[in-house]
Structures are given as structure tokens and as C-alpha cells.
C-alpha positions as CSV (number, residue, x, y, z in Angstrom):
1,X,120.0,84.8,43.7
2,X,120.7,82.0,46.2
3,X,120.4,78.5,44.8
4,X,119.2,76.9,48.0
5,X,117.2,77.9,51.0
6,X,117.8,76.3,54.4
7,X,116.9,72.6,54.4
8,X,114.0,71.3,56.4
9,X,112.8,67.8,57.2
10,X,109.1,66.9,56.7
11,X,109.2,64.3,59.4
12,X,111.0,66.2,62.2
13,X,109.3,67.5,65.3
14,X,105.9,68.2,63.8
15,X,104.1,67.4,67.0
16,X,106.3,69.5,69.1
17,X,105.9,72.5,66.7
18,X,102.1,72.2,66.6
19,X,101.9,72.0,70.4
20,X,104.2,75.0,70.8
21,X,102.1,77.1,68.4
22,X,98.6,75.9,69.4
23,X,98.3,78.7,72.0
24,X,98.5,81.6,69.5
25,X,96.1,79.8,67.2
26,X,93.5,79.8,69.9
27,X,94.2,83.4,71.0
28,X,93.8,84.6,67.4
29,X,90.4,82.8,67.2
30,X,91.4,81.3,63.8
31,X,90.1,78.0,62.5
32,X,91.9,75.0,64.0
33,X,92.4,72.8,60.9
34,X,94.4,70.1,62.6
35,X,92.2,69.6,65.8
36,X,88.8,71.1,65.2
37,X,85.6,69.2,64.0
38,X,86.3,68.1,60.4
39,X,83.0,68.8,58.6
40,X,82.2,72.2,60.1
41,X,85.8,73.3,59.7
42,X,85.8,72.3,56.1
43,X,82.5,74.1,55.4
44,X,83.8,77.2,57.2
45,X,86.7,77.2,54.8
46,X,84.6,76.4,51.7
47,X,81.6,78.7,52.1
48,X,83.6,82.0,51.9
49,X,85.4,80.6,48.8
50,X,82.0,79.7,47.2
51,X,80.6,83.2,48.0
52,X,83.8,84.8,46.5
53,X,83.4,82.7,43.3
54,X,79.8,83.8,43.0
55,X,80.9,87.4,43.4
56,X,83.3,86.9,40.5
57,X,80.5,85.5,38.4
58,X,78.3,88.5,39.4
59,X,81.0,91.0,38.4
60,X,81.3,89.3,35.1
61,X,77.5,89.5,34.5
62,X,77.5,93.2,35.6
63,X,80.3,94.0,33.1
64,X,78.3,92.2,30.3
65,X,75.1,94.1,31.2
66,X,76.8,97.5,31.3
67,X,78.8,97.0,28.1
68,X,75.6,95.7,26.4
69,X,73.9,99.1,27.1
70,X,76.5,101.6,25.8
71,X,75.3,104.1,23.2
72,X,77.3,103.1,20.2
73,X,78.2,99.6,18.9
74,X,77.0,97.8,22.0
75,X,76.9,94.4,20.2
76,X,80.4,94.7,18.9
77,X,81.7,95.8,22.3
78,X,80.0,93.0,24.0
79,X,81.5,90.5,21.6
80,X,84.9,92.0,22.2
81,X,84.5,91.7,26.0
82,X,83.6,88.0,25.6
83,X,86.6,87.5,23.3
84,X,89.0,89.3,25.6
85,X,87.8,87.4,28.7
86,X,88.3,84.1,26.8
87,X,91.9,85.1,26.1
88,X,92.5,86.3,29.6
89,X,91.0,83.2,31.0
90,X,93.5,81.1,29.2
91,X,96.4,83.1,30.6
92,X,95.0,83.2,34.2
93,X,95.0,79.4,34.1
94,X,98.7,79.8,34.8
95,X,97.9,81.8,37.9
96,X,95.4,79.2,39.0
97,X,98.0,76.4,38.9
98,X,100.6,78.5,40.9
99,X,97.9,79.5,43.3
100,X,97.0,75.9,44.3
101,X,100.7,75.0,44.6
102,X,100.9,78.0,47.0
103,X,98.0,76.6,49.0
104,X,99.8,73.2,49.2
105,X,103.1,74.7,50.4
106,X,101.8,77.3,52.8
107,X,99.2,74.9,54.3
108,X,101.7,72.0,54.8
109,X,104.4,74.4,56.4
110,X,101.7,75.9,58.6
111,X,100.4,72.6,59.7
112,X,103.9,71.5,60.6
113,X,104.6,74.8,62.5
114,X,107.3,75.8,60.0
115,X,106.6,79.5,60.1
116,X,109.8,80.5,58.4
117,X,109.2,78.2,55.5
118,X,105.6,79.3,55.1
119,X,106.9,82.9,54.9
120,X,109.4,82.0,52.3
121,X,106.8,80.1,50.2
122,X,104.5,83.1,50.4
123,X,107.1,85.6,49.5
124,X,108.4,83.5,46.5
125,X,104.8,83.1,45.3
126,X,104.4,86.8,45.2
127,X,107.7,87.2,43.3
128,X,106.4,84.6,40.8
129,X,103.2,86.6,40.4
130,X,105.2,89.7,39.7
131,X,107.5,87.9,37.2
132,X,104.5,86.3,35.4
133,X,102.8,89.7,35.2
134,X,106.0,91.2,33.6
135,X,106.2,88.4,31.2
136,X,102.6,89.0,30.1
137,X,103.3,92.7,29.6
138,X,106.2,91.8,27.3
139,X,104.1,89.2,25.4
140,X,101.4,91.7,24.9
141,X,103.9,94.3,23.5
142,X,105.1,91.6,21.0
143,X,102.1,89.5,20.1
144,X,98.8,91.0,21.3
145,X,97.5,91.6,17.7
146,X,98.2,88.0,16.9
147,X,96.5,86.7,20.1
148,X,93.4,88.8,19.6
149,X,93.4,88.0,15.9
150,X,93.3,84.3,16.6
151,X,89.5,84.6,17.2
152,X,89.0,86.0,13.7
153,X,86.4,88.5,14.7
154,X,85.1,91.3,12.5
155,X,87.3,94.4,12.5
156,X,85.3,96.6,15.0
157,X,85.1,93.7,17.5
158,X,88.9,93.2,17.1
159,X,89.6,96.9,17.7
160,X,87.4,96.9,20.8
161,X,89.1,93.7,22.1
162,X,92.6,95.2,21.5
163,X,91.6,98.3,23.5
164,X,90.4,96.3,26.4
165,X,93.1,93.7,26.5
166,X,96.0,96.2,26.1
167,X,94.9,98.0,29.3
168,X,94.5,94.7,31.2
169,X,97.9,93.4,30.0
170,X,99.7,96.6,31.0
171,X,98.7,95.9,34.6
172,X,98.7,92.1,34.6
173,X,101.0,91.9,37.7
174,X,98.1,93.3,39.8
175,X,95.8,90.5,38.6
176,X,98.4,87.8,39.4
177,X,99.4,89.3,42.8
178,X,95.7,89.6,43.9
179,X,94.9,86.0,43.0
180,X,98.1,84.6,44.6
181,X,97.7,86.7,47.7
182,X,94.3,85.2,48.2
183,X,95.8,81.7,47.7
184,X,98.4,82.5,50.5
185,X,95.6,83.4,52.9
186,X,93.6,80.3,52.0
187,X,96.7,78.2,52.6
188,X,96.9,79.8,56.1
189,X,93.4,78.6,56.7
190,X,91.8,82.1,56.3
191,X,89.1,82.2,53.7
192,X,86.9,84.9,55.4
193,X,89.3,87.8,55.0
194,X,89.8,87.2,51.2
195,X,86.0,87.2,50.9
196,X,85.6,90.6,52.4
197,X,88.5,91.9,50.3
198,X,86.8,90.6,47.2
199,X,83.5,92.2,48.2
200,X,85.3,95.5,48.5
201,X,87.2,95.0,45.3
202,X,84.1,94.0,43.3
203,X,82.1,96.9,44.7
204,X,84.8,99.4,43.6
205,X,84.9,97.6,40.3
206,X,81.2,98.0,39.6
207,X,81.2,101.6,40.8
208,X,84.2,102.6,38.6
209,X,83.0,100.7,35.6
210,X,79.6,102.5,35.8
211,X,81.3,105.9,36.0
212,X,83.9,105.2,33.3
213,X,81.8,103.3,30.8
214,X,78.9,105.8,30.8
215,X,80.8,109.0,31.8
216,X,78.8,109.5,35.1
217,X,79.6,112.0,37.9
218,X,82.1,113.9,36.0
219,X,84.1,111.0,34.7
220,X,84.9,110.7,31.0
221,X,82.8,108.3,28.9
222,X,85.2,105.6,27.8
223,X,83.0,102.7,26.9
224,X,84.8,99.3,27.0
225,X,88.1,101.0,27.9
226,X,86.4,102.3,31.1
227,X,85.6,98.7,32.0
228,X,89.2,97.7,31.7
229,X,90.4,100.8,33.7
230,X,87.9,100.2,36.5
231,X,88.8,96.5,36.8
232,X,92.5,97.5,36.9
233,X,92.1,100.1,39.6
234,X,89.9,97.8,41.7
235,X,92.4,94.9,41.6
236,X,95.2,97.3,42.4
237,X,93.4,98.3,45.6
238,X,92.7,94.7,46.4
239,X,96.3,93.7,45.9
240,X,97.5,96.6,48.2
241,X,95.1,95.5,51.0
242,X,96.2,91.9,50.8
243,X,99.9,92.8,51.0
244,X,99.2,95.0,54.0
245,X,97.4,92.1,55.7
246,X,100.2,89.6,55.0
247,X,102.8,92.0,56.3
248,X,100.9,93.4,59.3
249,X,101.1,90.6,61.8
250,X,97.5,89.5,61.5
251,X,98.7,86.0,60.9
252,X,101.2,83.9,62.9
253,X,103.2,84.0,59.6
254,X,104.2,87.6,59.0
255,X,105.9,88.3,55.7
256,X,109.0,90.5,56.1
257,X,111.0,92.5,53.5
258,X,114.0,90.1,54.0
259,X,111.8,87.2,53.0
260,X,111.9,88.5,49.4
261,X,115.5,87.4,49.1
262,X,115.2,84.9,46.2
263,X,116.2,81.3,46.5
264,X,116.2,79.2,43.3
265,X,115.1,76.0,45.0
266,X,112.0,77.7,46.5
267,X,110.9,78.8,43.0
268,X,111.5,75.3,41.7
269,X,109.5,73.7,44.5
270,X,106.5,75.9,43.8
271,X,106.7,75.6,40.1
272,X,107.2,71.8,40.4
273,X,103.6,71.6,41.6
274,X,102.3,74.7,39.9
275,X,103.2,73.9,36.3
276,X,101.3,70.6,36.1
277,X,98.3,72.4,37.8
278,X,98.5,75.2,35.2
279,X,98.8,72.8,32.3
280,X,95.7,70.9,33.5
281,X,93.6,74.1,33.7
282,X,95.0,75.5,30.5
283,X,94.4,72.1,28.7
284,X,90.8,72.1,29.9
285,X,90.2,75.5,28.4
286,X,91.8,74.7,25.1
287,X,89.9,71.4,24.9
288,X,86.7,73.5,25.0
289,X,87.8,75.4,22.0
290,X,88.3,72.1,20.1
291,X,84.7,71.1,21.1
292,X,83.4,74.3,19.6
293,X,85.3,73.5,16.5
294,X,83.9,70.0,16.2
295,X,80.4,71.4,16.7
296,X,81.0,73.8,13.8
297,X,80.7,70.7,11.5
298,X,77.3,69.6,12.8
299,X,74.0,70.2,10.9
300,X,73.1,73.3,12.9
301,X,76.4,74.6,14.2
302,X,75.2,77.9,15.7
303,X,72.5,76.1,17.7
304,X,75.0,73.4,18.8
305,X,77.6,75.9,19.9
306,X,75.0,78.0,21.7
307,X,73.8,74.9,23.5
308,X,77.3,74.0,24.6
309,X,77.7,77.6,26.0
310,X,74.3,77.3,27.9
311,X,75.3,73.9,29.1
312,X,78.6,75.1,30.5
313,X,76.8,78.1,32.2
314,X,74.2,75.8,33.8
315,X,76.9,73.4,35.1
316,X,78.9,76.4,36.5
317,X,76.1,77.1,39.0
318,X,76.8,73.7,40.6
319,X,80.5,73.7,39.9
320,X,81.3,76.9,41.8
321,X,80.4,75.3,45.2
322,X,82.4,72.2,44.1
323,X,85.4,74.5,43.5
324,X,85.0,75.8,47.0
325,X,85.1,72.3,48.5
326,X,88.0,71.5,46.2
327,X,90.1,74.4,47.6
328,X,89.0,73.8,51.2
329,X,90.0,70.2,50.8
330,X,93.5,71.1,49.6
331,X,94.0,73.4,52.6
332,X,92.7,70.8,55.1
333,X,94.8,68.0,53.6
334,X,97.9,70.1,53.4
335,X,97.8,71.3,57.0
336,X,97.0,67.9,58.4
337,X,99.7,66.1,56.4
338,X,102.1,68.8,57.6
339,X,101.0,68.1,61.1
340,X,101.7,64.4,60.6
341,X,98.0,63.4,60.7
342,X,97.3,61.7,57.4
343,X,94.2,59.9,58.7
344,X,92.5,63.1,59.6
345,X,93.5,64.4,56.1
346,X,91.7,61.4,54.6
347,X,88.6,62.0,56.7
348,X,88.5,65.7,55.6
349,X,88.6,64.6,52.0
350,X,85.8,62.1,52.4
351,X,83.7,64.7,54.3
352,X,84.1,67.2,51.5
353,X,83.3,64.6,48.9
354,X,80.1,63.7,50.7
355,X,79.0,67.3,50.8
356,X,79.9,67.7,47.1
357,X,78.0,64.5,46.2
358,X,74.8,65.7,48.0
359,X,75.0,68.9,46.0
360,X,75.6,67.2,42.6
361,X,72.7,64.8,43.2
362,X,70.4,67.8,43.5
363,X,71.9,69.3,40.3
364,X,71.6,66.0,38.5
365,X,67.9,65.7,39.4
366,X,67.2,69.3,38.2
367,X,69.0,68.5,34.9
368,X,66.7,65.5,34.5
369,X,63.4,67.0,35.6
370,X,63.4,70.6,34.3
371,X,66.2,71.0,31.7
372,X,64.0,73.1,29.4
373,X,63.4,75.6,32.2
374,X,67.1,75.9,33.0
375,X,68.1,76.4,29.3
376,X,65.2,78.8,28.8
377,X,66.6,81.1,31.5
378,X,69.7,81.6,29.3
379,X,68.2,81.5,25.8
380,X,64.7,81.5,24.4
381,X,65.4,80.1,21.0
382,X,63.3,76.9,20.6
383,X,66.2,75.0,18.8
384,X,68.7,75.9,21.5
385,X,66.2,74.9,24.3
386,X,65.7,71.5,22.6
387,X,69.4,70.9,22.0
388,X,70.5,72.4,25.4
389,X,68.0,70.3,27.2
390,X,69.4,67.1,25.8
391,X,72.9,68.3,26.8
392,X,71.6,68.6,30.4
393,X,69.8,65.3,30.3
394,X,72.7,63.4,28.9
395,X,75.2,65.0,31.4
396,X,72.9,64.7,34.4
397,X,74.3,61.5,35.8
398,X,77.8,62.8,35.0
399,X,77.2,65.5,37.7
400,X,77.4,62.8,40.3
401,X,80.7,61.6,39.0
402,X,81.9,65.2,38.9
403,X,81.8,65.3,42.7
404,X,85.0,63.3,42.5
405,X,86.8,66.5,41.5
406,X,87.1,67.2,45.2
407,X,89.6,64.4,45.3
408,X,91.9,66.4,43.0
409,X,92.0,69.0,45.7
410,X,93.1,66.3,48.1
411,X,95.8,65.0,45.8
412,X,97.1,68.5,45.0
413,X,97.0,69.4,48.7
414,X,99.3,66.4,49.3
415,X,101.7,67.5,46.7
416,X,100.6,65.2,43.9
417,X,100.0,67.2,40.7
418,X,101.3,64.9,38.0
419,X,98.9,62.0,38.3
420,X,95.7,64.2,38.2
421,X,97.2,65.9,35.1
422,X,97.7,62.4,33.5
423,X,94.1,61.5,34.3
424,X,92.9,64.7,32.8
425,X,94.9,64.4,29.6
426,X,93.6,60.8,29.1
427,X,90.0,61.8,29.7
428,X,89.9,65.0,27.7
429,X,92.4,64.4,24.8
430,X,92.5,60.6,24.3
431,X,88.9,59.8,25.1
432,X,86.7,63.0,24.8
433,X,87.8,64.7,21.5
434,X,88.2,61.5,19.3
435,X,85.0,60.1,20.6
436,X,83.2,63.4,20.2
437,X,84.4,63.7,16.6
438,X,83.5,60.1,15.8
439,X,80.0,60.1,17.3
440,X,79.0,63.5,15.9
441,X,80.4,62.8,12.4
442,X,79.9,59.1,11.7
443,X,76.9,58.0,13.7
444,X,74.3,60.7,12.8
445,X,74.1,61.8,16.4
446,X,75.3,65.3,15.5
447,X,75.8,67.4,18.7
448,X,74.3,64.6,20.8
449,X,77.4,62.6,20.0
450,X,79.5,65.4,21.6
451,X,77.2,65.5,24.6
452,X,77.7,61.7,25.0
453,X,81.4,61.9,24.6
454,X,81.6,64.6,27.3
455,X,79.5,62.5,29.7
456,X,81.6,59.3,29.1
457,X,85.0,61.0,29.4
458,X,84.1,63.0,32.5
459,X,82.8,59.9,34.2
460,X,86.0,58.0,33.5
461,X,88.2,60.9,34.5
462,X,86.5,61.4,37.8
463,X,86.6,57.6,38.5
464,X,90.3,57.7,38.0
465,X,90.6,60.5,40.6
466,X,88.6,58.3,43.1
467,X,91.0,55.4,42.4
468,X,94.1,57.6,43.0
469,X,92.6,58.8,46.2
470,X,91.7,55.4,47.5
471,X,95.2,54.0,46.7
472,X,96.3,56.1,49.7
473,X,99.9,56.6,48.7
474,X,99.3,60.4,48.6
475,X,99.4,60.3,52.4
476,X,103.2,59.7,52.2
477,X,104.1,62.3,49.6
478,X,104.3,65.8,51.0
479,X,106.2,68.6,49.5
480,X,110.0,68.3,48.9
């Protein structure tokens, strides 16, 4: 392995490179992120990402529905699927962090016209995905019973969860490569192609799951194992398609075999941004587990925990579009900073935030006006409807603050991953958990105290993101 790749200078000849490459951009009819209209370009980036996120939500719902209708032990299999997905979600947080670091590197190199460096960042991202997948295989061989046993489920649920997760872990490189391949395309400014690839992948996933779970059309009836096998095959096909696109010459940046020559400093550069991003996502997921634990000490713990789950599901409907704007902002900021145009990067961030704010105002009003209707769509238990409705009412105004999450996309796109991580750790671990425990335990507020702590901490956290953005020093950071 080489220790260093050829050096580049962020400030050198950006304008010349962009002018030289602007012709092919127009000939390829791709989005012009450094010259085109800001709002429409940002939305053209964001909408396919949003649709892709909803597709992921839909495939999760489809899996739950199909597993919930198997002939034997449907309840236990469904619980095992939820348990397995919680575990896999924690691990995929690592891929999310590396994925956004990839968007930052590829977008800034692309904006600066550094095709060779964009190729090298992309190839090293794929190598990281492969390495991460292999590490997960080894961890599963050594510790999978302990990981699944952490949830302390009943024996049949644990056995089902072991069956499902063992299959997924054996092919984890495919899951990482698919996600990181999509991130490379997004960094290049292409969010439409990944959308169509995910449509195909999800369609294959649903078809194979139906065949293998129920034993249709001559396939064996495998139950929950069939769901894991179908998901693995579908993601393998999606990964293959993405690699073909990246190496086919569709983009100005064409990955070549020789680009997979490893350089230590390239790995370090990606992980320098990726590790803080991953820690932030992983920390958020772990924080939720502690909230469930705190709610277990309330007067009606099952109702409180169910209400939190319903609240998260309700918020996810609005948060998915926000995630699309978050990713699109990172790409826009990265390419424009790479092109030496920080003012346009700032304008793109403000534009995305305004769109996110409009969306979250609508969500906030719905939470205030019809919370019982929203909760009732997820659960018909009167106690859950009452508690969940108060969750939505208390967190309604918080949704407006949550629009500030778009600024995290801006900061990360600029190469700043440490300060957003610091704001997150303060908001979630120094403010949220202690306040949630105190209010729920010592004030008589029960789960309402947790809802209040979540609202206060989220508002403070997102206010800090706004402050970091308005300081403006992110414009001078860039990747190193």
C-alpha cells in the first residue's frame, strides 16, 4: 500500500478547470451545480433522494406485512425482524458516516475539476465498503449470539433473529457497497440514476421475498430466512449495476481498475470525515435505546414506549424529505466550494433550509391540530393515542427547529464533521438524557417529562447548527 497519493492544492486553478470541463457537462445534460439556478437545482437533487428514502420505508413495511402473515409463529418472526433491523441499523450507521464523507470528497473534487482525485476518492470509498463488510462478517462469526442476545428476547424470537441476521451478515459487503456506490453518484450530482436503481432493487426484493417467504412459484418456503435471502440477492444486483455505471464512462469521472491501488492518506482523508459522521449517527441510535430504558421506569411503561415508537414513526414522514434536502445541500456546498464559489454554496444552504422550514411548519401544524388522528393511524389503543398525541403536541414546535438539520449537510459538505458531532453530543447526552430522567422521575410528569426533554434538547441542538452555519468559517475549510 502506498502511504501518499499525489498532492493537490485546493486553491489552484479551480476556475480554469471548471471552464475547461464545462463543455462535457452540458453535452451530458447533467445538472450544473456550480452555475445553474440554485433552488431548482437543489430540488432536482433532493427529490430523487426523498423518493428513494420513501422506497426504503416502503420495502421495510412490505417485509413487516409479509413476515406478519407467515403460517407458523408469525408474531415471533415479526419481533425477530424488528430486533434484527434495530441491530443492523446500528451497524449501518457506520456506512452512513462514510457515505456522507464520500459525498463531500467527490463533490468538492468534481466542483474543482479534479477528475483524478474524484476517481481516487470513489475507488477508496468502495475499498472501505468492502473492508467494512469483511469486518462485519468476522464480528458475526465471533459475537453474533451476544449481539442478538443483547435484546433479551424470548428463545424463539432469538432463534429467528439469529437466522435472519446470520444471512445478512454473511453478505454485508454488498450492503455497504450499494450504499456507498449511491453516495458516489450523489457526490457527482446524479441522484436520478440511484433512484431508478433503487426502484429496480426494491422491486426485485419484494418479488423474491414473496417467493421465498411463502414458497410461491416453485421456490422453497423459507419464512424469515427467505426475507434475508431475497434482500441479499436484490442488493447484490443493485451493487453490480452501480459498479457497471461507475466504470462505464457514463460520468466524466470513470473509475478504472488502476484506481484501486490503495493509498493510505486517501483512506485517512475519507475516514477523518467519516468517523465523526458515523459516531453522530450511531450515538443518535444508541441514545434512543436509553430513552426506551428511561420510559421503562414510568407508570405505564408499555404505553410510554409504544408512544415513543409511534412518535418517531410520525416524525419520520417529515424527516425523510428533510434528509433529502440534507444530502442535496452537502452535494451543492461541496461542489461550489470546490469550484471556489463559497457565496453560492451559502445561498444553496439558505435555499434548502427555507424549503425544509416550509415543510416542517406544515408538519408542526398537523401535530398541533390532529395529533390523535396521526397516532390512531399507527395504534388504536386509547392509552397510546392519548400519550402519543401529547408527544406530537409537545414536539410540534420542535419540528420548526429541526429544519436546521439542513445546515449539518452544509457543514459536512464543507468538510466540517467535528463541530456538528460536538453539538449532537451536548444536545443528546448532556442535556436530553439527564433532563429526561429528572423530569420523568422527580416531577411527576412521567413520559411527558421525556417528551419535554426531547423538545428542549432538539431545539438547542438545531440552534447550535444554525450558529455554526452563520459563523461562516466553514467556507474556508475544504477537504485536506
